[in-house]
Phi, psi and omega in degrees: 000144178273147180286149182282066177246149180056031175269129178247137179255145183218152175256009182296146174254009178269072179234130183274157175304325180297334177276328185278315189302316179303323179297315181289323177296316181299332180261010178057038176272131183296337180296345176296340179278356180233065189302320182291317178294318179299313180301312180297320179298316182291312184288343177264006176294154177298320180220136178228125179240130179236150178246135186231142173227118180051050178064015176250131175291120181244350180195157182208148175214143178221163178225144171250144188204155170275354177085356183232312186243317191228140173229145175241118176271119188258335181226076185281339185214049174272101182231159170301139185309321183286354176253357185290116174216155175300329181297314180295318179298318180296316180296316180298314180295318179299316180298317180297315182298321181294334185259002178250142181249023183233174173292132184256130174243131180260126180258000000 
């Protein structure tokens, strides 16, 4: 596993399907077979947090929310396997919590 150094987190929704799909394929998620729907689902999330290393998307997390009371974080630690560490998941969740103004439920 690679150490969580030089990892940058972003709230941008300007992520292309070409950047997202390899991450989902590497983790054997069936949604990788529906790239357009996956992309639309992610960019239309209430909150989207991405982790980057050297301009490569290495992790992603999103939340759906009513914007007032409740948020559901659905992908808190989807990372390329060689980047998976408890440290990255903790940082990602912390970043998400700081940017949400509702009660957070993790799915």
